[in-house]
A tleap script that builds the chain and sets N, CA, C and O, in Angstrom:
source leaprc.protein.ff14SB
mol = sequence {
  NMET PRO PRO SER ALA LEU GLY GLU SER GLY
  ARG PRO VAL GLU PRO ASP SER ALA LEU HIE
  THR GLY PRO ARG ALA ARG ASP LEU PRO PRO
  GLU LEU SER ILE PRO THR VAL PHE GLU ARG
  ALA VAL LEU GLY CYS HIE LEU ARG ALA ALA
  ARG ALA LEU LEU ASP TRP PRO MET GLN THR
  LEU ALA GLY PHE SER ASP LEU SER ILE SER
  THR VAL LYS ARG LEU GLU ASP GLY GLY ASP
  PRO HIE PRO SER ARG SER ARG ARG LYS ALA
  ILE VAL ALA LEU HIE ARG ALA GLY ILE ARG
  PHE LEU MET LEU ASN ASP GLY SER VAL ALA
  VAL ALA ARG ILE PRO ALA HIE GLY SER CARG
}
set mol.1.N position { -18.193 12.576 2.255 }
set mol.1.CA position { -18.092 11.429 1.542 }
set mol.1.C position { -18.431 10.274 2.256 }
set mol.1.O position { -18.273 10.351 3.475 }
set mol.2.N position { -18.940 9.017 1.708 }
set mol.2.CA position { -19.223 7.995 2.418 }
set mol.2.C position { -18.084 7.009 2.546 }
set mol.2.O position { -17.266 6.854 1.640 }
set mol.3.N position { -18.039 6.248 3.856 }
set mol.3.CA position { -17.022 5.581 4.006 }
set mol.3.C position { -16.782 4.582 2.758 }
set mol.3.O position { -17.744 4.313 2.038 }
set mol.4.N position { -15.698 4.111 2.534 }
set mol.4.CA position { -15.785 2.940 1.474 }
set mol.4.C position { -15.354 1.597 2.136 }
set mol.4.O position { -15.485 0.610 1.412 }
set mol.5.N position { -14.897 1.406 3.301 }
set mol.5.CA position { -14.660 0.296 3.956 }
set mol.5.C position { -14.853 0.072 5.408 }
set mol.5.O position { -15.018 1.122 6.030 }
set mol.6.N position { -14.876 -0.958 6.082 }
set mol.6.CA position { -15.112 -1.317 7.361 }
set mol.6.C position { -13.641 -1.547 7.976 }
set mol.6.O position { -13.018 -2.443 7.407 }
set mol.7.N position { -13.095 -1.021 8.840 }
set mol.7.CA position { -11.828 -1.439 9.641 }
set mol.7.C position { -12.035 -2.716 10.449 }
set mol.7.O position { -13.184 -3.006 10.782 }
set mol.8.N position { -11.128 -3.415 10.751 }
set mol.8.CA position { -11.212 -4.551 11.621 }
set mol.8.C position { -11.982 -4.306 12.891 }
set mol.8.O position { -12.521 -5.273 13.430 }
set mol.9.N position { -12.089 -3.060 13.441 }
set mol.9.CA position { -13.022 -2.811 14.410 }
set mol.9.C position { -14.643 -2.977 13.903 }
set mol.9.O position { -15.600 -3.282 14.616 }
set mol.10.N position { -14.643 -2.727 12.686 }
set mol.10.CA position { -16.146 -2.585 12.237 }
set mol.10.C position { -16.706 -1.168 12.014 }
set mol.10.O position { -17.863 -0.923 11.673 }
set mol.11.N position { -15.717 -0.251 12.255 }
set mol.11.CA position { -16.021 0.997 11.910 }
set mol.11.C position { -15.804 1.523 10.680 }
set mol.11.O position { -14.909 0.993 10.022 }
set mol.12.N position { -16.428 2.482 10.178 }
set mol.12.CA position { -15.929 2.915 8.549 }
set mol.12.C position { -14.322 3.817 8.346 }
set mol.12.O position { -14.043 4.881 8.899 }
set mol.13.N position { -13.597 3.174 7.573 }
set mol.13.CA position { -12.466 3.662 7.167 }
set mol.13.C position { -12.852 4.724 6.007 }
set mol.13.O position { -13.728 4.440 5.190 }
set mol.14.N position { -12.170 5.947 5.969 }
set mol.14.CA position { -12.132 6.816 4.911 }
set mol.14.C position { -11.199 6.330 4.067 }
set mol.14.O position { -10.211 5.708 4.457 }
set mol.15.N position { -11.514 6.643 2.588 }
set mol.15.CA position { -10.349 6.317 1.559 }
set mol.15.C position { -8.892 6.995 1.703 }
set mol.15.O position { -7.825 6.554 1.277 }
set mol.16.N position { -9.117 8.096 2.364 }
set mol.16.CA position { -7.756 8.840 2.356 }
set mol.16.C position { -6.972 8.246 3.643 }
set mol.16.O position { -5.793 8.532 3.849 }
set mol.17.N position { -7.623 7.508 4.379 }
set mol.17.CA position { -6.975 7.059 5.525 }
set mol.17.C position { -6.158 5.756 5.577 }
set mol.17.O position { -5.612 5.274 6.570 }
set mol.18.N position { -6.181 5.177 4.053 }
set mol.18.CA position { -5.896 4.132 3.972 }
set mol.18.C position { -4.403 3.606 4.233 }
set mol.18.O position { -4.174 2.413 4.039 }
set mol.19.N position { -3.408 4.440 4.658 }
set mol.19.CA position { -2.153 4.125 5.144 }
set mol.19.C position { -1.625 4.979 6.510 }
set mol.19.O position { -0.734 4.557 7.247 }
set mol.20.N position { -2.214 6.028 6.671 }
set mol.20.CA position { -1.231 6.761 7.668 }
set mol.20.C position { -2.033 7.670 8.511 }
set mol.20.O position { -1.276 8.481 9.044 }
set mol.21.N position { -3.362 7.872 8.868 }
set mol.21.CA position { -4.064 8.593 9.400 }
set mol.21.C position { -4.746 8.048 10.704 }
set mol.21.O position { -4.927 6.839 10.849 }
set mol.22.N position { -5.091 8.896 11.574 }
set mol.22.CA position { -5.690 8.378 12.828 }
set mol.22.C position { -4.526 8.524 14.080 }
set mol.22.O position { -3.352 8.542 13.710 }
set mol.23.N position { -4.783 8.620 15.412 }
set mol.23.CA position { -4.063 8.807 16.400 }
set mol.23.C position { -3.139 7.696 16.691 }
set mol.23.O position { -2.045 8.045 17.134 }
set mol.24.N position { -3.362 6.307 16.522 }
set mol.24.CA position { -2.483 5.411 16.762 }
set mol.24.C position { -1.481 5.274 15.715 }
set mol.24.O position { -0.382 4.792 15.989 }
set mol.25.N position { -1.766 5.653 14.555 }
set mol.25.CA position { -0.876 5.375 13.454 }
set mol.25.C position { 0.468 6.128 13.599 }
set mol.25.O position { 1.532 5.635 13.223 }
set mol.26.N position { 0.346 7.484 14.227 }
set mol.26.CA position { 1.566 7.989 14.518 }
set mol.26.C position { 2.414 7.466 15.566 }
set mol.26.O position { 3.611 7.724 15.687 }
set mol.27.N position { 1.559 6.536 16.498 }
set mol.27.CA position { 2.458 5.702 17.563 }
set mol.27.C position { 3.156 4.505 17.142 }
set mol.27.O position { 4.074 3.980 17.773 }
set mol.28.N position { 2.699 4.121 16.100 }
set mol.28.CA position { 3.210 2.608 15.651 }
set mol.28.C position { 4.214 2.825 14.581 }
set mol.28.O position { 4.209 3.878 13.943 }
set mol.29.N position { 5.018 1.947 14.365 }
set mol.29.CA position { 6.025 1.916 13.202 }
set mol.29.C position { 5.122 1.843 12.078 }
set mol.29.O position { 4.047 1.270 12.254 }
set mol.30.N position { 5.458 2.451 10.690 }
set mol.30.CA position { 4.842 2.586 9.623 }
set mol.30.C position { 4.308 1.157 9.079 }
set mol.30.O position { 3.244 1.050 8.469 }
set mol.31.N position { 5.162 0.081 9.368 }
set mol.31.CA position { 4.700 -1.269 8.856 }
set mol.31.C position { 3.543 -1.945 9.623 }
set mol.31.O position { 3.033 -2.977 9.187 }
set mol.32.N position { 3.127 -1.357 10.776 }
set mol.32.CA position { 1.951 -1.774 11.616 }
set mol.32.C position { 0.633 -0.637 11.505 }
set mol.32.O position { -0.349 -0.749 12.239 }
set mol.33.N position { 0.731 0.189 10.738 }
set mol.33.CA position { -0.047 1.216 10.882 }
set mol.33.C position { -1.108 1.145 9.593 }
set mol.33.O position { -1.942 2.029 9.395 }
set mol.34.N position { -0.959 -0.015 8.757 }
set mol.34.CA position { -1.688 -0.176 7.600 }
set mol.34.C position { -3.040 -0.976 7.857 }
set mol.34.O position { -2.894 -2.179 8.072 }
set mol.35.N position { -4.095 -0.564 7.863 }
set mol.35.CA position { -5.289 -1.280 8.334 }
set mol.35.C position { -5.509 -2.708 7.303 }
set mol.35.O position { -5.275 -2.634 6.097 }
set mol.36.N position { -5.916 -3.803 7.860 }
set mol.36.CA position { -5.719 -5.032 7.319 }
set mol.36.C position { -6.577 -5.085 6.052 }
set mol.36.O position { -6.255 -5.768 5.080 }
set mol.37.N position { -7.559 -4.418 6.100 }
set mol.37.CA position { -8.639 -4.212 5.016 }
set mol.37.C position { -8.071 -3.684 3.799 }
set mol.37.O position { -8.394 -4.137 2.701 }
set mol.38.N position { -7.172 -2.668 3.954 }
set mol.38.CA position { -6.461 -2.186 2.723 }
set mol.38.C position { -5.374 -3.139 2.119 }
set mol.38.O position { -5.157 -3.355 0.927 }
set mol.39.N position { -4.588 -3.784 3.480 }
set mol.39.CA position { -3.686 -4.394 2.929 }
set mol.39.C position { -3.946 -5.862 2.100 }
set mol.39.O position { -3.213 -6.441 1.299 }
set mol.40.N position { -5.121 -6.179 2.557 }
set mol.40.CA position { -5.899 -7.461 1.768 }
set mol.40.C position { -6.365 -7.054 0.341 }
set mol.40.O position { -6.499 -7.919 -0.524 }
set mol.41.N position { -6.591 -5.854 0.111 }
set mol.41.CA position { -7.049 -5.253 -1.017 }
set mol.41.C position { -6.074 -4.925 -2.007 }
set mol.41.O position { -6.413 -4.942 -3.191 }
set mol.42.N position { -4.794 -4.600 -1.645 }
set mol.42.CA position { -3.962 -4.091 -2.505 }
set mol.42.C position { -3.131 -5.605 -3.131 }
set mol.42.O position { -2.424 -6.244 -2.352 }
set mol.43.N position { -3.266 -5.957 -4.240 }
set mol.43.CA position { -3.011 -7.167 -5.043 }
set mol.43.C position { -1.406 -6.881 -5.673 }
set mol.43.O position { -0.731 -5.854 -5.606 }
set mol.44.N position { -1.157 -7.922 -6.169 }
set mol.44.CA position { 0.228 -7.826 -6.912 }
set mol.44.C position { 0.273 -6.811 -8.145 }
set mol.44.O position { 1.278 -6.117 -8.300 }
set mol.45.N position { -0.824 -6.716 -9.033 }
set mol.45.CA position { -1.204 -5.976 -9.958 }
set mol.45.C position { -0.886 -4.561 -9.447 }
set mol.45.O position { -0.127 -3.817 -10.068 }
set mol.46.N position { -1.526 -4.190 -8.227 }
set mol.46.CA position { -1.487 -2.684 -7.740 }
set mol.46.C position { 0.061 -2.600 -7.346 }
set mol.46.O position { 0.593 -1.509 -7.555 }
set mol.47.N position { 0.731 -3.469 -6.882 }
set mol.47.CA position { 2.257 -3.308 -6.641 }
set mol.47.C position { 3.084 -3.031 -7.839 }
set mol.47.O position { 4.105 -2.346 -7.902 }
set mol.48.N position { 2.506 -3.641 -8.726 }
set mol.48.CA position { 3.307 -3.489 -10.184 }
set mol.48.C position { 3.004 -2.291 -10.871 }
set mol.48.O position { 3.891 -1.732 -11.515 }
set mol.49.N position { 1.691 -1.762 -10.804 }
set mol.49.CA position { 1.237 -0.470 -11.163 }
set mol.49.C position { 1.900 0.856 -10.379 }
set mol.49.O position { 2.104 1.935 -10.936 }
set mol.50.N position { 2.186 0.568 -9.017 }
set mol.50.CA position { 2.772 1.500 -8.250 }
set mol.50.C position { 4.162 1.786 -8.611 }
set mol.50.O position { 4.626 2.926 -8.631 }
set mol.51.N position { 4.927 0.537 -8.946 }
set mol.51.CA position { 6.296 0.368 -9.214 }
set mol.51.C position { 6.375 1.039 -10.659 }
set mol.51.O position { 7.472 1.542 -10.906 }
set mol.52.N position { 5.442 1.132 -11.621 }
set mol.52.CA position { 5.401 1.565 -13.077 }
set mol.52.C position { 5.408 3.100 -12.730 }
set mol.52.O position { 6.360 3.825 -13.021 }
set mol.53.N position { 4.278 3.539 -12.088 }
set mol.53.CA position { 4.238 4.872 -11.773 }
set mol.53.C position { 5.455 5.650 -11.177 }
set mol.53.O position { 5.574 6.861 -11.363 }
set mol.54.N position { 6.364 4.910 -10.445 }
set mol.54.CA position { 7.574 5.409 -9.882 }
set mol.54.C position { 8.647 5.262 -10.860 }
set mol.54.O position { 9.649 5.933 -10.614 }
set mol.55.N position { 8.675 4.432 -12.072 }
set mol.55.CA position { 9.456 3.998 -13.092 }
set mol.55.C position { 10.445 3.224 -12.263 }
set mol.55.O position { 11.613 3.381 -12.617 }
set mol.56.N position { 10.236 2.403 -11.210 }
set mol.56.CA position { 11.103 1.533 -10.477 }
set mol.56.C position { 11.344 0.068 -11.205 }
set mol.56.O position { 10.371 -0.539 -11.652 }
set mol.57.N position { 12.361 -0.347 -11.283 }
set mol.57.CA position { 12.384 -1.795 -11.715 }
set mol.57.C position { 12.244 -2.404 -10.252 }
set mol.57.O position { 12.273 -1.725 -9.226 }
set mol.58.N position { 12.075 -3.890 -10.311 }
set mol.58.CA position { 11.747 -4.774 -9.005 }
set mol.58.C position { 12.961 -4.521 -8.086 }
set mol.58.O position { 12.802 -4.392 -6.872 }
set mol.59.N position { 14.354 -4.439 -8.756 }
set mol.59.CA position { 15.381 -4.263 -7.678 }
set mol.59.C position { 15.381 -3.184 -6.779 }
set mol.59.O position { 15.914 -3.256 -5.671 }
set mol.60.N position { 14.704 -2.007 -7.285 }
set mol.60.CA position { 14.729 -0.821 -6.483 }
set mol.60.C position { 13.507 -0.957 -5.472 }
set mol.60.O position { 13.631 -0.488 -4.341 }
set mol.61.N position { 12.459 -1.520 -5.813 }
set mol.61.CA position { 11.596 -1.816 -4.627 }
set mol.61.C position { 11.978 -2.676 -3.647 }
set mol.61.O position { 11.754 -2.436 -2.460 }
set mol.62.N position { 12.666 -3.890 -4.116 }
set mol.62.CA position { 13.355 -4.828 -3.198 }
set mol.62.C position { 14.319 -4.064 -2.320 }
set mol.62.O position { 14.446 -4.395 -1.142 }
set mol.63.N position { 14.894 -3.219 -2.751 }
set mol.63.CA position { 16.039 -2.518 -2.111 }
set mol.63.C position { 15.498 -1.655 -0.941 }
set mol.63.O position { 15.981 -1.606 0.191 }
set mol.64.N position { 14.257 -0.886 -1.470 }
set mol.64.CA position { 13.634 0.108 -0.350 }
set mol.64.C position { 12.785 -0.450 0.599 }
set mol.64.O position { 12.509 0.101 1.665 }
set mol.65.N position { 12.286 -1.734 0.168 }
set mol.65.CA position { 11.431 -2.593 1.165 }
set mol.65.C position { 12.182 -3.771 1.976 }
set mol.65.O position { 11.641 -4.572 2.737 }
set mol.66.N position { 13.485 -3.699 1.658 }
set mol.66.CA position { 14.324 -4.683 2.352 }
set mol.66.C position { 13.796 -6.185 2.222 }
set mol.66.O position { 13.745 -6.972 3.167 }
set mol.67.N position { 13.436 -6.446 0.988 }
set mol.67.CA position { 12.778 -7.611 0.496 }
set mol.67.C position { 13.813 -8.107 -0.653 }
set mol.67.O position { 14.342 -7.280 -1.395 }
set mol.68.N position { 14.103 -9.642 -0.777 }
set mol.68.CA position { 14.706 -10.176 -2.126 }
set mol.68.C position { 13.837 -9.870 -3.433 }
set mol.68.O position { 12.617 -9.707 -3.426 }
set mol.69.N position { 14.571 -9.825 -4.426 }
set mol.69.CA position { 13.914 -9.759 -5.981 }
set mol.69.C position { 12.889 -10.674 -5.838 }
set mol.69.O position { 11.715 -10.331 -5.979 }
set mol.70.N position { 13.266 -11.975 -5.530 }
set mol.70.CA position { 12.348 -13.199 -5.924 }
set mol.70.C position { 10.997 -12.921 -4.915 }
set mol.70.O position { 9.862 -13.238 -5.271 }
set mol.71.N position { 11.230 -12.424 -3.895 }
set mol.71.CA position { 9.900 -12.044 -2.951 }
set mol.71.C position { 9.059 -10.887 -3.621 }
set mol.71.O position { 7.840 -11.054 -3.567 }
set mol.72.N position { 9.519 -9.719 -4.256 }
set mol.72.CA position { 8.768 -8.852 -4.895 }
set mol.72.C position { 8.111 -9.495 -6.346 }
set mol.72.O position { 7.035 -9.155 -6.837 }
set mol.73.N position { 8.946 -10.393 -6.824 }
set mol.73.CA position { 8.262 -11.157 -7.940 }
set mol.73.C position { 7.016 -11.944 -7.529 }
set mol.73.O position { 5.957 -11.888 -8.154 }
set mol.74.N position { 7.264 -12.834 -6.206 }
set mol.74.CA position { 6.183 -13.535 -5.859 }
set mol.74.C position { 4.896 -12.576 -5.495 }
set mol.74.O position { 3.739 -12.846 -5.819 }
set mol.75.N position { 5.235 -11.604 -4.887 }
set mol.75.CA position { 4.073 -10.589 -4.367 }
set mol.75.C position { 3.406 -10.090 -5.541 }
set mol.75.O position { 2.190 -9.993 -5.380 }
set mol.76.N position { 3.848 -9.734 -6.710 }
set mol.76.CA position { 3.389 -9.317 -7.963 }
set mol.76.C position { 2.795 -10.214 -8.636 }
set mol.76.O position { 1.708 -10.025 -9.180 }
set mol.77.N position { 3.529 -11.437 -8.680 }
set mol.77.CA position { 2.562 -12.529 -9.488 }
set mol.77.C position { 1.386 -13.036 -8.765 }
set mol.77.O position { 0.623 -13.848 -9.288 }
set mol.78.N position { 1.206 -12.534 -7.460 }
set mol.78.CA position { -0.059 -12.938 -6.823 }
set mol.78.C position { 0.319 -14.374 -6.038 }
set mol.78.O position { -0.557 -15.177 -5.717 }
set mol.79.N position { 1.422 -14.535 -5.834 }
set mol.79.CA position { 1.875 -15.957 -5.170 }
set mol.79.C position { 1.577 -15.974 -3.612 }
set mol.79.O position { 1.509 -17.065 -3.045 }
set mol.80.N position { 1.390 -14.757 -2.880 }
set mol.80.CA position { 0.978 -14.858 -1.538 }
set mol.80.C position { -0.465 -13.974 -1.493 }
set mol.80.O position { -0.492 -12.744 -1.478 }
set mol.81.N position { -1.575 -14.786 -1.477 }
set mol.81.CA position { -2.828 -14.147 -1.496 }
set mol.81.C position { -3.207 -13.686 -0.185 }
set mol.81.O position { -4.256 -13.046 -0.111 }
set mol.82.N position { -2.453 -13.924 1.001 }
set mol.82.CA position { -2.888 -13.449 2.302 }
set mol.82.C position { -1.942 -12.216 2.813 }
set mol.82.O position { -0.805 -12.173 2.343 }
set mol.83.N position { -2.289 -11.345 3.624 }
set mol.83.CA position { -1.505 -10.349 4.103 }
set mol.83.C position { -0.310 -10.869 4.700 }
set mol.83.O position { -0.326 -11.796 5.510 }
set mol.84.N position { 0.655 -10.322 4.335 }
set mol.84.CA position { 2.096 -10.744 4.948 }
set mol.84.C position { 2.835 -9.823 5.237 }
set mol.84.O position { 2.589 -8.676 4.863 }
set mol.85.N position { 3.952 -10.151 6.002 }
set mol.85.CA position { 4.998 -8.830 6.352 }
set mol.85.C position { 5.515 -8.539 5.403 }
set mol.85.O position { 5.669 -7.328 5.242 }
set mol.86.N position { 5.975 -9.369 4.442 }
set mol.86.CA position { 6.575 -8.826 2.929 }
set mol.86.C position { 5.732 -7.815 2.270 }
set mol.86.O position { 6.207 -6.798 1.766 }
set mol.87.N position { 4.131 -8.179 2.280 }
set mol.87.CA position { 3.578 -7.378 1.286 }
set mol.87.C position { 3.532 -6.030 2.063 }
set mol.87.O position { 3.740 -4.989 1.441 }
set mol.88.N position { 3.247 -6.004 3.491 }
set mol.88.CA position { 3.371 -4.677 4.078 }
set mol.88.C position { 4.581 -3.930 3.937 }
set mol.88.O position { 4.468 -2.722 3.730 }
set mol.89.N position { 5.938 -4.538 4.027 }
set mol.89.CA position { 6.977 -3.901 3.617 }
set mol.89.C position { 7.128 -3.192 2.438 }
set mol.89.O position { 7.753 -2.134 2.364 }
set mol.90.N position { 6.431 -3.887 1.275 }
set mol.90.CA position { 6.389 -3.296 0.064 }
set mol.90.C position { 5.555 -2.214 0.050 }
set mol.90.O position { 5.977 -1.168 -0.442 }
set mol.91.N position { 4.229 -2.283 0.587 }
set mol.91.CA position { 3.294 -1.209 0.490 }
set mol.91.C position { 3.938 0.058 1.513 }
set mol.91.O position { 3.693 1.226 1.209 }
set mol.92.N position { 4.600 -0.196 2.486 }
set mol.92.CA position { 5.320 1.026 3.244 }
set mol.92.C position { 6.356 1.694 2.362 }
set mol.92.O position { 6.529 2.910 2.435 }
set mol.93.N position { 7.029 0.953 1.556 }
set mol.93.CA position { 8.130 1.724 1.064 }
set mol.93.C position { 7.457 2.305 -0.256 }
set mol.93.O position { 7.924 3.365 -0.673 }
set mol.94.N position { 6.507 1.775 -0.888 }
set mol.94.CA position { 5.866 2.574 -2.225 }
set mol.94.C position { 5.332 3.758 -1.430 }
set mol.94.O position { 5.515 4.876 -1.912 }
set mol.95.N position { 4.653 3.635 -0.196 }
set mol.95.CA position { 3.923 4.758 0.309 }
set mol.95.C position { 4.932 5.783 0.565 }
set mol.95.O position { 4.707 6.953 0.257 }
set mol.96.N position { 6.061 5.410 1.125 }
set mol.96.CA position { 7.182 6.431 1.499 }
set mol.96.C position { 7.872 7.364 0.083 }
set mol.96.O position { 8.410 8.470 0.122 }
set mol.97.N position { 7.659 6.579 -0.972 }
set mol.97.CA position { 7.990 7.119 -1.960 }
set mol.97.C position { 6.982 7.829 -3.016 }
set mol.97.O position { 7.214 8.092 -4.196 }
set mol.98.N position { 5.817 8.062 -2.280 }
set mol.98.CA position { 4.706 8.933 -2.688 }
set mol.98.C position { 3.577 8.084 -3.351 }
set mol.98.O position { 2.786 8.726 -4.043 }
set mol.99.N position { 3.388 6.795 -3.251 }
set mol.99.CA position { 2.347 6.102 -3.761 }
set mol.99.C position { 1.136 6.083 -2.741 }
set mol.99.O position { 1.349 5.937 -1.537 }
set mol.100.N position { 0.021 6.214 -3.189 }
set mol.100.CA position { -1.309 6.184 -2.252 }
set mol.100.C position { -2.049 5.040 -2.896 }
set mol.100.O position { -2.262 5.077 -4.107 }
set mol.101.N position { -2.452 4.029 -2.165 }
set mol.101.CA position { -3.463 3.042 -2.701 }
set mol.101.C position { -5.091 3.428 -1.696 }
set mol.101.O position { -5.347 3.446 -0.492 }
set mol.102.N position { -5.773 3.649 -2.765 }
set mol.102.CA position { -7.158 4.229 -2.147 }
set mol.102.C position { -8.405 3.216 -2.468 }
set mol.102.O position { -8.706 2.868 -3.609 }
set mol.103.N position { -8.919 2.900 -1.562 }
set mol.103.CA position { -10.088 1.929 -1.911 }
set mol.103.C position { -11.441 2.594 -2.407 }
set mol.103.O position { -11.977 3.400 -1.646 }
set mol.104.N position { -11.943 2.353 -3.449 }
set mol.104.CA position { -13.072 3.038 -3.897 }
set mol.104.C position { -14.195 2.642 -3.362 }
set mol.104.O position { -14.145 1.601 -2.707 }
set mol.105.N position { -15.439 3.315 -3.483 }
set mol.105.CA position { -16.721 2.943 -2.781 }
set mol.105.C position { -17.178 1.538 -3.350 }
set mol.105.O position { -17.934 0.847 -2.667 }
set mol.106.N position { -16.644 1.011 -4.839 }
set mol.106.CA position { -16.952 -0.154 -5.115 }
set mol.106.C position { -16.091 -1.533 -4.719 }
set mol.106.O position { -16.233 -2.661 -5.191 }
set mol.107.N position { -15.195 -1.095 -3.747 }
set mol.107.CA position { -14.156 -2.089 -3.265 }
set mol.107.C position { -12.955 -2.300 -4.044 }
set mol.107.O position { -12.062 -3.052 -3.653 }
set mol.108.N position { -12.891 -1.499 -5.409 }
set mol.108.CA position { -11.688 -1.708 -6.220 }
set mol.108.C position { -10.590 -0.669 -5.365 }
set mol.108.O position { -10.801 0.077 -4.409 }
set mol.109.N position { -9.471 -0.926 -6.053 }
set mol.109.CA position { -8.445 -0.302 -5.522 }
set mol.109.C position { -7.892 0.818 -6.557 }
set mol.109.O position { -7.926 0.470 -7.737 }
set mol.110.N position { -7.470 1.903 -6.326 }
set mol.110.CA position { -6.697 2.932 -7.338 }
set mol.110.C position { -5.335 3.362 -6.629 }
set mol.110.O position { -5.181 3.677 -5.449 }
set mol.111.N position { -4.513 3.305 -7.510 }
set mol.111.CA position { -3.128 3.695 -7.100 }
set mol.111.C position { -2.818 5.036 -7.735 }
set mol.111.O position { -3.070 5.309 -8.908 }
set mol.112.N position { -2.326 5.740 -6.974 }
set mol.112.CA position { -1.933 7.097 -7.553 }
set mol.112.C position { -0.593 7.386 -7.059 }
set mol.112.O position { 0.012 6.631 -6.297 }
set mol.113.N position { -0.089 8.604 -7.550 }
set mol.113.CA position { 1.628 9.100 -7.191 }
set mol.113.C position { 1.245 10.360 -6.734 }
set mol.113.O position { 0.709 11.121 -7.539 }
set mol.114.N position { 1.426 10.710 -5.587 }
set mol.114.CA position { 1.657 12.104 -5.022 }
set mol.114.C position { 2.716 12.808 -5.389 }
set mol.114.O position { 3.762 12.393 -4.890 }
set mol.115.N position { 2.823 13.795 -6.135 }
set mol.115.CA position { 4.193 14.548 -6.621 }
set mol.115.C position { 4.642 15.034 -5.279 }
set mol.115.O position { 3.892 15.410 -4.378 }
set mol.116.N position { 6.152 14.975 -5.241 }
set mol.116.CA position { 6.899 15.775 -4.124 }
set mol.116.C position { 6.384 17.074 -4.173 }
set mol.116.O position { 5.675 17.485 -5.091 }
set mol.117.N position { 6.790 17.842 -3.028 }
set mol.117.CA position { 6.503 19.180 -3.217 }
set mol.117.C position { 7.475 19.921 -3.744 }
set mol.117.O position { 8.649 19.762 -3.409 }
set mol.118.N position { 7.042 20.920 -4.735 }
set mol.118.CA position { 7.630 21.774 -5.419 }
set mol.118.C position { 7.949 20.905 -6.995 }
set mol.118.O position { 8.688 21.456 -7.811 }
set mol.119.N position { 7.468 19.842 -7.242 }
set mol.119.CA position { 7.460 19.151 -8.404 }
set mol.119.C position { 6.039 19.085 -9.315 }
set mol.119.O position { 5.031 18.747 -8.693 }
set mol.120.N position { 5.919 19.349 -10.570 }
set mol.120.CA position { 4.728 19.238 -11.117 }
set mol.120.C position { 4.275 17.808 -11.592 }
set mol.120.O position { 3.170 17.651 -12.111 }
savepdb mol mol.pdb
quit
């Protein structure tokens, strides 16, 4: 499969490495292991879609990401166009809940829910 994006080092990053693969990702806290290229690509509409896939209200995302509801609303409304610690916290919380953000070959982002083991 061809690489879909270049990481900060200029090397190709495969789509399924969006949040958690690579030797250094295991050594870093989860909020530091998200390549910036993917963090920039995840927009408010993707966060909202991820919440919908989980059937989470804003309050639940706020709680799991240790953010205020107003911060979650600002992120989803696109009020924070640059990568930020808040966006990173939201992405990590969604990832831990089974959401994957995948960068496609055309640069767009797909949002998917990975079912828990044993569920369909």
